[in-house]
N, C-alpha and C positions, 0 to 999 in steps of 0.2 A: 543322349551322347552316342549311343550305339548306332542309331539311325544316321546321324551326321557322319560318323566315321565310315560306316558302310557306303554311304553316298559318295564320300570323298574317294575311297578306294575304287569304287566302281567307275567314277568319272576318270580317274587316272588310268585305270586299265583300258577303258574305252578309247581314251585319247591316244594312249600308246599303241593300241591295236590299229587305229586309223593311220597313224604315222608309219607304223611298221609295214602295213599293207602297201602303202604308197611307196615306201622306200625299197622294200624287198621284192614286191610283185610288179609294180608299175614303173619303178625307177623314178618315182617322184616327179611326174610331169607337172608343169605350172598350172595347167587347167584343173588337175585333181586337187592340188593344194588350195587353190583359191575357192574351189567349190566346197571343200570341206570346211574352210574358214567361214564361207558364206552361211552354210547350214548351222555351224556352231554359233555364229553371231546372232542369226535370226532366232534360234532356240533360246539363247540367253536373254535376248530382248523380250521375247514372249513371256519367259518366266518372270522377269523384272516387272513387266507391265501387269501381269495377272496378280502377282503377290502385292504389288504396290497399290492396286485399287482397293484392297482390303485393309490397308493400313491408314494411318492419319498422321499429320504433322510432318516432322523431319524424316521419320522412317518412310513415309509415303513419297516425300519429295525426292530423296536421293535415289530411290528405286526407279521413279519415273525418269529422272535425269539419266541414269545409267541405261535405261531402255532406249531413250532417244539417242544417246551417243552410240550405242551398239547398232541401232538401225542405220545411222549414217556410216558407221564403220563397215557394216555389211553391204551397204550400197556401193562402197568403193570396191569391195571384193566382187560384187555383181558386175560392175562396170569392167573390171579386169577380165571376168569370165566372158562377157559379151564380146570384148575386143578380141580375145583369143579364138572364140568361135567364129567371128567374122574375119579372121586372118589379118586384122589390123595390128601392125607392129610399129608403134611410134612412141614418142615421149608422152608421159602422163599429162593430162589436161590440168589447167590451174585449179579447176574445181575439185579435181581429184586430190591435189595437194591440200587444198583448204579443208576438204572433208576429213583428212587424216587427223586434224587438230580438234574436231568436234568432240570426240570421245574424251581426250585429256581435259578439255574445258569443262565438260559435264562432270567428270570425276573431281575436278578442282572445286566446282561449286558444291558438289555433294559433300566433299571433305570439309569445306568451310562451314557447311550447315551442321556437321557433326560437332562443331565447337559448342553449339547451343545445348547439346545433350550431354556432353562430357563435363562432369563436375569439376569445379576448381576449389582448392583449399581456401582461397580468398577470392570472393566474387569481384570481378572487374567488368569493364565494358566489353560486350561481345565483339563489337567492331574492332576495338583495339586488340583483342585476343586473336581475331582472324588476321589482321595485318601483321601482328607479331609472328603468327604461325607461318605466314608466307615468307616473311623476311628471314626467319630462322632457317626455313627450308632452303631458301636461296643461298644463305651464308654457308650452310653445311655442304650443299651441292657444289657451289663454286670452289670452296676450299678443297673438297675431295678431288674435283676435276683438276685443279691447279697442282695438287700434290701428285696425282697420277701422271700428269703431263710432265712434271719435273723429274720424277723419280724413276718411272718405268723406262727401261732401255728400249730403243727402237720404236718409240712412239711415232706414228705417222704424222706427216705434216698436215696442218689444217687445210692447206689449199687443195689437197687431194681428196678430201672427204665431201660427201653429199651434204650440203648445208641443211636441207629439209630433214633428212634422216637424223642429222646431228641434233637439230633442235627438238625433233620428236623424242630422241633418246634422252636429252636433258629434261624434257617435260616428264618423262617416265621416272627419272631419278628424283626430280623435285617432288612429284606426287608420292613416290615411295618414302621419301624422307619425311613428308608430312604425316604419313601413316605411322612411321616409327615414332615421331615426336608425340603424336596423340596417344600411342600405346604406352610410352615410357613416362610421360609427364602428366597424364590425366588418369586418376584412379577411377575404375568403373567395375561393374559387375561382370561376371564371365559371359553372360548373355549379351552384354553390350560390347565386349571385346571380340567376340567370335566373328561377327560380320566384318569388323575392321581388319582382323588378321587375314580373312579370306580376300578382301579387297587388296591388302598389301601383297598377298601371294599373286593375285592377278597382275598387279603392276610390275612385280618382279619378273613374271613370265613375259609380259610385253617388253620389259627392258632387255632381257636376255635376247629375245628374238630381234629387237631393233638393233642391238649391238652387233649381232651376227650380220644383219643386213647392211649396217653401216660399214663394217670392216670389209665385207665382201669375200673373205677367204675362209669362213667357217663352214661347218657342216650344214647343209640346207635343211636336213631333217630337224635340227635344233631350232631353226627359225620357224618352221611349220609347227613344231610342238609348242613353242611359246605362244604363237597366235591362236592355237586351239585351247591351251590351258587358260589363257587370259579370260575369254568369255565364259568358260566353264566355272572358274572360280568366282566370277561376278554373279553368275546365276546361283551358285551355292550360297553366296553371301546374302542374296535376296531371299533365299529360302530359310534363312535363320529365324528362330522364334523371336517373339517380342522381347524387347529389352526390359530387364527388371531394374527398377531404380536402385542405385547403389546406396549403401549406408553413408552417413555423414563422415567426412574425413576426420580422423582422430588427430590428437596432438602430434603424433609421430609424423603423419603426413604433412602437417603444417611445418614441422621443423625441416622436412626434406624438400620443401618447395624451392630451395636454392638450386637443386639439381636442374629444374626447368630453366632457371636463369643462366646457369653456367654451361649447359649442354651445347648450345650453338657455338660457343666461343672455343671449345676444345679443338675442333678441326681447324678453326681460324688460327689459333696459336701455333699448332703444329705446322701448318702450311707456311705461316709467316717465318718461323724459324728456319724451315728448309729453304725458302726463297732467299733469306738473308745469307745463309751459308753458301748457297749457290752463287749469289751475287758477289760475295767476297772471293769465292774460288774462281769464277769465270769472268768477273768484271762487269757483266751486264745481264739484263733479262730480255727475253724475247717479247715482241709486242703483245702476243697473246697472254703471256704471264703478267706483263705490266697492266694490261686491261683488266685481267682478273683481280689483280691487287687493288687497283683503284675502285673496281666494282665492290670488292669486299669491304674496303674502307667506307664507301658511301653507305653500304648496308649496315655496317656496325654503328655509324653515326646515327642513322635513322632508327636503328633498334634502340640505341641509348636514349634518343629523344622520346620514344614510346615508353621506355622504362621510367624516365623522369615524369612523364605525364601520369603513368600508373601510380608511381609513388606519391605524387601530389594528390591524386584522387584518394588514395588509401589514407594519407594523412588527414585529408578533410573528413573522410568517413570516420576515422578514429576519433578526431576531435568532436564530430557530431555525436558519435556514440557516447563519448565521455560526458558531453554536456547532457545528453539524455539520461544517462545513468546517474549523473550528479543530481539532475532534477528529480529523478525517481527516488534517489536515496534521501532527499530532503523534502519531498512533497507527497501529499496524499494522492493516490492515483484516481480516486473517485471525484473529489471536489477540487483538486488542484491547489488546495491550501497547504501551508507548511505542515509537516508532520511533527511527531514528538521530538525527533532528533534536532531539527532546525529550531523548534520552539525552545528546547532546552539551551541550545547554543546561544540563541538571541537573548534569552533570559539571563544567562551567565554574563554576557557582555553588558547587559543593562545593569545588573547588580554590581558588576565591577566598576562601571562608571558611577553608580550611586555611592559606592563606598569610597572611591577616590576623589570624586568631584561633587558629590551630593546631588547628582542628577536624579530628579524624581522618577520613580518607576512604580507601576501598578500592574496587577494581573487580574483579569476577568476570567472566571472559570464558569462555563455554561454547560448545562446538561439538559437535554430534551426530556420533557415529561411524557412518560408512557409512549415512547416512540415505537415500542414493539407492537402496540395496537395498530399503528399505521401499516407496518409490514404484514401483520396478520389479516388486516381488513382489505387493503388495496394491493398487496403483493410487494415483493422486494424490489421489483423494477420501479414502481412508483415511489417506494421508500428511498431508493437511491436518487431519484430525481428531486425528491424533497430535500435530501441532504445537500445536493448540489445547489438548489435554490437558497437554502439556509446559508451556505458558504458565500454565495454572491451577496446576500443581504448583509451578512456580517462584515464583509469587506467594504460595502457601501456605507455602513454605519460608523466606521472608525476613520481615523485620520490616515493620510497617505503613508506616514512613517510607522504606523502601528503594524504589528504582525499578528495575523489571524491564523490559528493552527487547529487542525483536527487531530486530537490526541488518540482517537480510536472510537469506533462505534458511534454513539450519539453524544460524545463529549468533545467540546470545543474550548479553546482558551485563546486569550488575547493578551499580548504584551504591550502595555502602554508605557512609553518613556518619552522624555524630553531631551533626546540626544542632541538637538540643535539649539537648546536654550541654556544660556549660562546661568550660574547660580551665584548668590552672594559670596564674596571672597571669604575663604576660611580663616580661622584663627591662626596665629603664629604656630609654626610647627618646628620640629627639630631640624637642624641643618641637613641631615641625611635625607629626611623626608622631603625637604624643599628641593634637594637635588633630584630626587626621584620624580617629583612632580614636574620639575622643569624638563626632564627627559620625556615625560609623558606628553607634555604640551607640544614638544617639537614634532611628535608623531600626529599628523593631522587626520589620518584614517587608520582604522583597524580592520584588516581583511581577515575574515574568518574562513574556516574550511568550507562552510556552507555558502560562501559567496555573499555574505551579508556585510555591508559596509556601513560602519557607524562613524559619522563625522564628529570630530572633536575640535573643529576649527573654532567654534564659539568659545572654547576654553583657552585659546592661545592668548598669552599675555594676561590671563586672569581678568578678562573684561567682565563687566557686570552689566547685564541688560535686563529689561523687564521680561516677564513671561510672554511667550509668543501667542498664547491662546487668546481668542476673541471672546471676552465675557458677554458680549451681546448675544452670542449663540447659546449661552447657558440659561436654563430656565430660572425664573425668579426664585424658585424654592431652593436652588443650589448655587446662587450667586455668592461668591466668596465674601465673607465679612470677618471682622476681627473684633469680637466682643472683649471687654476688659478682663473677663474671667471665664473660666471653663465651667459651664453650668451642666448639671446632670442631664444626660440625653443628648448633649452636643458632641461634635466630633472632637478628637483629641487636639486637633490644630485650631480649634475655635470656630470652624465653619459649621453653620447650622446644617442639620441633616435634611436632605431633600425629601420631598413627599414620597412616602412609601419606603423610606430608608431610615432606620433608627440606628443609634450607635451605642450599644451596651453589650459587652461581651462579644457576641456575634450579632451584628445589627439585624433587626427584623423589619419586615414591611409593616405598614400601618395596619392595624387590626390584628396583629399577632403579638403574643406575649414574649418577653425576653428576660434574661437575667440582668438585673441592674436597670431595667426600664419599666415604666408603668404598664401594666397589662390592662387592656380595655375590658369593658364589661363583657363577661361571658367567655373570655379567652382562656384556654386550657394551658396549663404549664406543667409539662412532664407528668401527665396523669392526674394532676390535681387541678383545682379551680382557683384562679387568682381574683381577689377583690379589686374593685376600682381604686386606683391610687396606691396599691400596695407596691412595695419595692423590696427586692431581695438582691441587692447588688452583690456581685461576685468579684472579690478582689483579683481573682485570676484573669478576669476579663475587663477590669476597670480601665478607663482611658488613662494613658500616661500624661503627666503634667506637660504643659506646652514646651518648656525649655529642658525637659529631662534628657540627659545624655546626648544633647545635640551639639556637635562641634561647629555648627554654622550659625552665626548671629543672625537674628531676624528670620530664621527658618520657619517658625510657626506660621507666620502670615503666608509665606511661600507655600508651605504644605497645605494650608487651608485652601488656597486657590487651586493647587494641584488636585487635592482630594475632591473638590467640587467639580473640577474638569473631568476627573476619572469617573465620578458618579454620573455626571451628565452623559458621558459616552456610554456607560453601562445602561442607563435608562433609555438612551436612544436606540441602542442595539435591542434591548428588551422590547420596546414598542415596535420596532421594525419586524422582529421575529414573530410577534403576536398576530400580525396580519395574516389572513388565510392565503394559502397557496393554490392557485388555479392551475391544475394539471389535467390535460385532456378533457377540459370542460368540467372537471370535478373540483370542488372546493375542499381542500385539506387543511385542517387547523392543527398547529403544533404549539404546545406550551413549552416554556423554557424557564429554568431556574438558574440564577446567576449569583455567584459569589465573587466579591470584590475584596482585594487586599492591596494596601499601599504600603510601601516601605518608608520608614521614617529615617531622618538623618541620624547617623550613629548606630543604626540597627545593623549589626553584623549578621547578614542573612546569607542563606544559600538558596540556590534555585529550588531544591527539593522542599525546603522549609516554606518558602513563599508559596509554592504551588499547593502544599498541604493545607496551608491556611486558607487559601482561596477555595480549596475543595471542601474544607470543613464548613466554610460560610455557605457554600452552595447547598450542602446537605442539610444545613439548618433551614434553608428555604423549603426543602422537600418536606421536612417534618412539620412545617408551619402552614402547609397548604399549597405550595408550589406557585410558579408563575410570578415570582417577584425577584428583587435584587436585595442582597444582604451584604453589608460591608463588615469585614472582620476587624474588630477593634479589641481583640483579646490580648494576652500577655505579649509584650514586645521583646522579652528577654530571648535572645537567640542562642542561649546555651542549650545543652542537651535536655535540661530540665523543662525547657519551654516547648519541646516537641511532645504535644499531648498524646499522639498515638503511641509513642514509645513509653510515655509515663503510664498510659492505660494498660499497655501490654505488660509492663513490669509489675503494675499493681495486681493484675489478675493472674500472672504467671506464678506467683509465689505460693499459691494455694490457700492464702489467708487474705481475702479482700478486706476484711475488717482491719487488719494490721496496716493496710495501705491507705486507710482513710475512708473506706466504704461504710455506709450506715444505712439503716432502713427507717423511714419516717412513715407515719400512719395518718390518714385523713378519714374522718368519720363519714359513714353513709347512714342516713336517718330515714325513719318512716315519716312521711309527710303528714300523716293524720295527727300524730302526737309529738313529733320531733324526737322520738327515742332512737338512740343509736342501735342499729341492727347489724352493722358490719363496719369494717375498716378496710381501706385500700393501702397495701404496702407499696411504698415508692422508694426507689434507690436514690441515695445521695452520696456524693463523693467530695471529700475535701483532701486535696493532695498536700502533702507536707511542704512542698515547694511552691506550687502554683496556686495553692489556696482552694477555696470552693469552686468547683467546676459545674456549670449549669447542666442539668440533666439532659436537655436537648442536645448539647454538644457531645458529652461522653457517650450517650446512648447511640447517637448517630455514628460516632467513630467506632463503637463496639460492633454495630451492625455492618459497617464497612469492612472491618478487619476480622470478622468472624469470632469476636469475643463476647457477643451478646449472650450466648448460652451461659457463660460463667457468671455474668451479672444476674441473669434470671434464676439460676440455681442458688446463688447466694441469697437473694431476696426470698426465694421459696423456702429455703432451709431456716432462715431467720424468722420468717413469719410463722412457720409451723412451730418453732421453738417458743415464740412469744404468745401463743394462744392462751396458755395458762395464765400468764401475767395480764393479758387483756381481759380475761374473764374476771380476775380480781379487781381490776380498775373499774369495770362497768357493772360488776355485781351479777353478771349473767354470762352465759356462753356467747361469744361474738364470732361471726363469720369473718374470714379473712380473704380479701381479693388480692391475687398476685398476678402482675402483668408478665406475659411472655410474648416474645416476638413471633409474628405470623410466619416467619421463615422457618421456625422450628417445628412446624406442623408436618413437615415432609419426612421426618426421620423418627427413630425410636428413642432418641435421647430424652425428650420431654417426658414420655411415659415412664421411663426408668427413673428419672429424677423425682417425679411425683411419688412413685411407689416407695423409693428409698426414704424420702422425707417423711411420708406418713408413717412408715415402719419405725424410723429412727426416733420420732417424737411421740409415737403412739397417739396420733391425732385422729379423731373421728373424720372420715373423708367428707361427711356432709358439711363440715365447717370450712372446707377449702373451695374457693371459686377461682378458676383459672381464667384470666382475662386475656383475650386475643387482641393485641394492639394493632393499630391500623397503619403502622409506618411502612410496612412492606406488603406486597401482594402475596396472597396465599399461593404457593407454587403449584399445588395439586389439590384441587377441591375434593375429589373422591378419596384421596389418601388422608387429607385432613379430616374429612367426615368420619372415616374409620377410626382415626386416633381419638377423636372426640367421643365416639361411641364407647371405646374401651375405657376412657377416663370416667365417663358417666357410669359405666358398669362397676367401677370401683366405688362409686358413691360420690365422686367429685363432680361439682357443677361447673359449667362453662359459660362464659359471658363474652359478648362482642363489645369491645370498647370503642368509644367515639363513633357510634353508629350514625350514619348520615354524612360522614366526611371521609376523605381519603378513599380507601379501598373497601371499607365495610359498608355494604349496602344490601338491597333485597336479595341479590344473587347469593351472597354468603348466608343470609338468613334462611334462604330456601334450601341451600345445599348442606348446611351444617346444623345438626340438632343441638341448639344451645338452650340454656335455661334462663339466661338474663341478657337483656339488651341495655346498654348504657347510651342514652341519647347525647350526642355531641352538643356542646354549648351553643353552637350556631343554630340549633333547632329549638332551644328552650327559651329564647328571648320573647316569650309570649307577652310580656308586659310592655315591651316597646313596639312590637309588631303583632298585635293580637289576631288579626285576620289571617295573614299568611302563615305565621309561625303556628298559630292555633290550629289551622286546618291540617298542617303537616303533622303536628303532634297528635291530634285526634286520630288521623289515619294510622300512624304507627302504633298508637295505643290499641286501636281496634284490631289491627293485624296480630299484635302480640297477645292480646286477650284470647283471640281465636286459637292461637297456637299454644296457649298455656305458658307464655314467657313473661317473666317479671321485668318491669321497666324501671330503670334508674335514670333520673334527670341530672345531668352534670351542669356545672356552671351556675348554680343557684347562689346569688350574691345579695339579693334583696328579698325582703318579705313579700313584696308585690309579685315577684317572679315565682317564688315558692308557692304563694297562694294560688296564682294562676295555674301552675302545673297541677296542684292538688285538685283544683276545681275541674280540670280536664280528666281526672281519674288516674293520674300517675301515682303509684304507691310509694316510691322511694326517691330520695334526692341526695345530691352531694354538691358541696361548694364551700366557699369561704364564709358563707353565712353561718355554717354549722361548725367551722373550724378549719384552720390551715394545716397542711401536713406538718407533723411535729414528731420528735423522737418519742419513744415509748415512755420516758420519764416525765414528759411534759404534756401528756394527754389529759384532757379535761374529762373528769368522770361525772360531771354534773348532769349530763344527758344520759 
């Protein structure tokens, strides 16, 4: 800033000295004045050319333009010097007059280029900005000229003035007005404003000099001073430092943008008022004033047309931005699927139609299996592309009217409804309800805030049509049927369960055990082993009678077809997602677990409750091996008592789980050589006072999801330690007790504290307690878990890996965690049905455990043949329904 000020003062002093020398010493001869202006113009052109070559873009362009204009302006001065030296005294040549306008044209182009660099509060077209700038400058210049022409006394007649010099002066005023408009209506940094102010000073100097020349009666030194300062100020503008990008305009600048719009019309209004007053007073206008008036009117109309175009463009941009923001607010940015907000809104609309018209609705909740491994193995970029491919496959696997949403991370959900299918006519209702229904039928469409349109045209007039789905596309296993009675294991509506889908409590895939459904041979049920054909139906998850609470006659058959259709869609999505994904030549496989829930007629649901049911069904798949579809057929009561997560939280929050229906059952673990019971496994059971018995898979899954599993583990641990004395009396000898704990608890100190407290409270020998690490969750930190296990073993407590060979428990955990016992999963102990393959696996595991000094317990022993085969392989202990089902302490069999 100091250098610029010193340079400015030095330039002014030098210019004034040159003018004073010519005026006071030489008497200001024309030859001296033209020579001084020639030197000033050439020096300024050289400065602009030199500095401009080191710049780029708009700063380079306007400097080169200024250099070119100054060179032509200097040539005019050179021509005048040559004529005076040659003694030629005549009128200027036409080329001389044309050369005078090169500099203003170059300055005009340079100022129009400055529009590109001057920020605008609201971005618009640069070309329209440039046209608007020229029109505004012409409006203001014309208004000021007309005002001066009308108001100032003794204004000379137009006929007596030099037209060329008048046009030149008007060009100076227009350019100076453009600079003023750029400075007042465009925010910029100080570095960006400095060259513009200097250019404005140069134009002002040129304007003063041209005014003196035009009038012909002013001081000649003032004309010479103006023509010397003009090139000097342009050179100083060229020497200005690089422009610093200004900050973004704030809200206050946006609010002041009206100043830019109104500024050109201020002089127009003032001039118009003056002209009207003068017309009234004198009766007429001069031709010049009338011409200026018509010119101003034409410019105002043109300016308004540009403003209208700008407004139209801005409105279009606002509408486009609103649509984009609307889409972003309701869609996932990665996959383009609906997000949680749109999913919930669509689900609310579907449930509303279900409750008012009986429209079928179902929800599929899908969670990718071990998707974190894909991100860890291939990177997050590949993981994102896999998610995009999954979204495309899910859209392709559903119907056109279904909504696929990504709820977050690797969780997806689908809303299935029959918005365009009429349902059987409802029963007679009260008059006020019929009036409300009539009003609803008159509204053919419902427009939601998310832009989802749900047609209700099919309901107009209460028409009844057949379901629109094509049963030819439904697999044979899920084709709707209507048996005369509801058999165990069938769907509540009477439709047979499709292959891989069963219907009891939370329906399970084939090969998995469920509450209320027969467990296959070797299937594990909540830590215990179920025999073939056993059934432990849970009233809390029993299927409702076909006609129960249904206000729609004939709805069971309709629901059967709808449930079959929903399951068929879920199976199609499941099969589609199982196919590997080829990305950059690499095959990436992703598993998926899907929970399905359908709403029954008369079921007063909410969107949250329906989604929680689907979520519970999906996590039941996770516990049973993943990669399948389960249909929720649990309690249909929609009262607060049916919300199992809330029931579970209430049961565990009171501090006394036993008072809320929790109990501990025990299943024997025997020595295979003689069948003697050497230990028991403590298993949690829950019978809610309202919902009835709840399957362990269900409430344990919910507890893990809601962070309540530690309360269940600690309750079972405390009860098992308290019952050891009674167990010793029942079996006539000390009995070891196995207690399950979630793998997720191995990351904190809570488990160790609970074990220490239970042992001290019940004075139990630590050697009698075995902590089983269940396989439902991945161990979060293997080194931390290993340290915790070492501390437990230092207390004398033994540690076991449960369900070894399935889920997350494998050789990696066996290598990292120093355990004492390994419990083989039932999928590895079917040596009687698959002696070669299962026998080879069992022999390998037994050999590894023998080398490590680890005791092996075989789970799922249900037949004498299987128990004998495992004993022949060298397995020391076994557990299964062959030796006893889980039972309360009072019902344990002491015969063994």
